[in-house]
N, C-alpha and C positions, 0 to 999 in steps of 0.2 A: 644293785640288789639291796644294799643297806638302806638306801633311800626308800625303795618300795616297801621294805619291811617296816620302816618307821611310819610311812603313810598308812599302812594297814593297822599298825599297832594303835595309832591315835585316831583311826577311823576318819581321816581327813575328808575323804569323799562324802561320807554321810554328814559330817558337821558342816562342810561348805554347802552341801545341798540343802540342808535345813536353813542355813542363813540366807541362801538365795530364795528359798520358799518364803521365809519371813519378809524379805525385801518385796516380794510380789504382793503379799497380803498387807503389810504395814508401811511399806516405803523405805524400810531399812532392816537390815539383819545384822546381828552381832555374833562375834565369836570370842569367847572368853579364853584367854591363854592362862592356864592353871600351872603355876610354877611351885616348886617346893618351898620357896621363901614366902609364899602367901598362904600357908597352911592355916586353917581355921583356928588352930590352937595358938597360933602366934598373934602378934599385935596386928589388928586390922588396919592400922595406919600404913603398913607396908604396901597394901593394895593401891594406895594413893601415889606411890612412887613409880617412876618410869622404869621399864626394863630395857630401854634403848631401841635401836633400830636393827639389831641383829649383828652389826659389825662394830659398834662402838665399845669402849671400855666398860660402860655401864652394862651392856649386854654380856660381856665376857665374865663380869663378876656376879651378875644376878642370875644368869641362865647358864649354869655350868653343864657340861656333858652329863646327860642323864637327869638333869634338873627339871625337865618338862614333864609334868604329871599328866597333862591331857589338854584337850580342846573341847569346848562345850558351846553349842549354839544356844543363844538366849533370845527369846522373843522380845520384840521392841516394847511391848506393854509393860515389861518388868524393869525398864531402864529409862532414865531421862537425863539430859545434860544439866550439869549444875555450874560448871566453871568454863566460860568461854570469853574470848576477846570480842567485844562489841564496840570498842572505842577507836581502833586504828585499822582501817582496811589495807594499809600498806604492809602490815606484818603478816608473816606466813601463817600464823594461827588465827587469822580473821575468821570469825564465825565457825571455828573448829573446836568443838568441846575438848577440853583437857581432862576433865573429870566427869564420869558418868555415875549417877546414883542408881545402884542396882539393889533393890529390895533391902534398904537399910545400910548398904555398904557403898562407900565411895571407891571407884575403880579408875585408875589412870588409863588414858586412851591407848597406850601401848600394850596394855593387858586386855583391852576390850576393843577388838577390831570391828570396824563398822563397814558394812557393804551397802552402797546406795547405787541402784541401777539407773534411776531416773531423777537426777537432781532437780531441785527447784531453785529459782533465783534467790540471791542472798536475802532479799527483802522478805521472802516467805519462809526462810529456814526456821526461825523461832516458832512460827505457827505449826510447822510440821515436825517439831522436836528434832530439828537438824537431820531429818530424814529426807526422803524424796517422795515422788508421786507413786502411790501403790497401783498395781495393775487392777486390783478390785475397784479402786476409785475411777480409774480410766475406763473400765468396762461398764460402769453403771449406766451411762447414757445409752450404750448399745443394747444393754439388757432391757432398759425401760422402753426403747423403741421397738424391740422385738416383742415384748409383752403387749404393747399397744397395738402393734400390727396383728398379732395373733388374735387379740380381742376383736379387732375390726374385721378380720376374716370370718370369725364366728358370727359376728353381727350380720355380715353380708350374706352368709349362707342361710342364717335364720330368716332373713328378709325374703329369700326366695322360697322358703318352705311355709309361708303363711297361706293357709287355705282361704279361698274366696268362694262364697256361695252366690251364684247368680240366680235371682228370682224376681218375680213380679210382685212388688209390694202392694199393688192394688188388689191382689187376691185376698189380702187381709180384710178388706172392707166388704168383700162379697161373701155370700153364703158359702160355708165350708172352708173359711179362712183359717180355721183352727189347724187344719192339716199343715199349713205353712209354718205355724208356730211349732208344731210337733217336729217338723223337719229341721228347723233351726235348733231346737233343743237336742235332737239326735246328733246333729253336727257338732254342737258344743261339747256334748258328752264324749 
């Protein structure tokens, strides 16, 4: 019951849903963990420090009981990675951003959780801002094919509705051939 109350208090379902939605649109979704030690009135450098993994001593000192102010979903367009290991693929933090730049503030990755549903290979991670493949990008070819097919069907139907007038063109050369011209003009109108 206590856990359910806390989940409702911090609107976890809505925040995670928004982050998943952001992952679908942009290839990554972020959840900012707002703690009382990172208050705007305090030193912004605190945001650069880790809050631990939830079990470590760092977590026990930084996130005390009641110290979580809230969770906030942040769209990927407002954040980009600034500090990551691109030198040693044998380390655990290989191509894993440690610091995210969020609209003028540097935030440590433990305070800025990232959801990636469809990861790209390491070689492409910097080009995707360390996100993944977005659903909107994946659907583009199907949408383009559907639009092309829809246009082709319309063209096909239009080709079957072109009227054809069958007539004897030699009648133009004979007396009273003006009647044929009037008939063609009537058809065109």
